[in-house]
C-alpha positions as CSV (number, residue, x, y, z in Angstrom):
1,X,28.8,-52.5,-13.7
2,X,26.7,-49.5,-12.4
3,X,23.4,-48.8,-14.1
4,X,23.0,-45.6,-16.0
5,X,20.3,-43.3,-14.7
6,X,17.2,-43.0,-16.9
7,X,17.2,-39.2,-16.8
8,X,19.8,-37.0,-18.5
9,X,21.4,-34.3,-16.4
10,X,19.6,-31.0,-16.5
11,X,21.3,-27.8,-17.7
12,X,22.3,-25.3,-15.0
13,X,19.6,-22.8,-15.9
14,X,16.8,-25.3,-15.2
15,X,15.6,-24.9,-11.7
16,X,15.8,-28.1,-9.6
17,X,12.6,-27.2,-7.7
18,X,9.4,-25.4,-8.7
19,X,9.4,-21.6,-8.2
20,X,7.4,-20.2,-5.3
21,X,3.8,-19.2,-6.1
22,X,3.7,-16.0,-8.0
23,X,3.2,-13.4,-6.7
24,X,4.8,-14.2,-3.4
25,X,2.8,-12.9,-0.4
26,X,4.1,-9.6,0.8
27,X,5.6,-9.5,4.3
28,X,4.4,-7.0,6.9
29,X,7.8,-5.3,6.8
30,X,7.4,-4.6,3.1
31,X,3.8,-3.5,3.5
32,X,4.9,-1.0,6.2
33,X,7.7,0.3,4.0
34,X,5.3,0.9,1.1
35,X,2.5,2.2,3.4
36,X,4.6,4.9,4.9
37,X,5.4,6.4,1.5
38,X,1.8,5.9,0.4
39,X,0.5,7.7,3.5
40,X,2.9,10.6,3.1
41,X,2.2,11.0,-0.6
42,X,-1.5,10.9,0.0
43,X,-1.4,13.4,2.8
44,X,0.7,15.8,0.6
45,X,-1.7,15.6,-2.3
46,X,-4.8,15.7,-0.1
47,X,-3.6,18.8,1.8
48,X,-2.8,20.6,-1.4
49,X,-6.2,19.7,-2.9
50,X,-8.0,20.7,0.3
51,X,-6.3,24.0,0.4
52,X,-7.1,24.8,-3.2
53,X,-10.8,23.7,-2.8
54,X,-11.0,25.6,0.5
55,X,-9.6,28.7,-1.1
56,X,-12.2,28.7,-3.8
57,X,-15.2,27.4,-1.8
58,X,-14.9,28.5,1.8
59,X,-12.6,31.5,2.2
60,X,-14.4,34.8,2.2
61,X,-17.8,33.2,2.9
62,X,-19.6,33.1,6.2
63,X,-17.9,31.7,9.2
64,X,-20.4,28.8,9.3
65,X,-19.4,27.7,5.7
66,X,-15.7,28.0,6.6
67,X,-16.1,26.0,9.8
68,X,-18.2,23.4,8.0
69,X,-15.7,23.0,5.2
70,X,-12.7,22.7,7.5
71,X,-14.5,20.2,9.7
72,X,-15.3,18.0,6.7
73,X,-11.9,18.5,5.1
74,X,-10.2,17.8,8.5
75,X,-11.7,14.4,8.8
76,X,-12.2,13.3,5.2
77,X,-8.6,11.9,5.0
78,X,-9.2,9.5,7.8
79,X,-10.9,6.6,6.0
80,X,-8.1,6.4,3.4
81,X,-5.3,6.5,5.9
82,X,-7.1,4.1,8.2
83,X,-7.4,1.6,5.2
84,X,-3.6,2.0,4.5
85,X,-2.8,1.4,8.2
86,X,-5.1,-1.6,8.4
87,X,-3.4,-3.0,5.2
88,X,0.1,-2.4,6.7
89,X,-0.8,-4.1,10.0
90,X,-2.1,-7.3,8.6
91,X,-0.2,-10.3,10.0
92,X,2.2,-12.2,7.7
93,X,0.7,-15.2,5.9
94,X,1.6,-18.4,7.5
95,X,3.5,-20.9,5.4
96,X,2.4,-24.5,5.6
């Protein structure tokens, strides 16, 4: 006569193995997908804000003020976009 198992069968909705750690690490492909839209959205907002601020602050003033403003506004977006690109380019986490 076969022995009965000590454990009762589990219902179908109970997972047979533990779920992966939450949140699951994001893959590089997902980061790049999100990063492209984040970069484009940031550049659109930044350019509109820079144009509005430039129109109030720099336009109609001396050439030195206009050049100075456009030099600063022309490179101020770089740190943000560099951070996004660095985040996108991180290698995938290795699974053990």
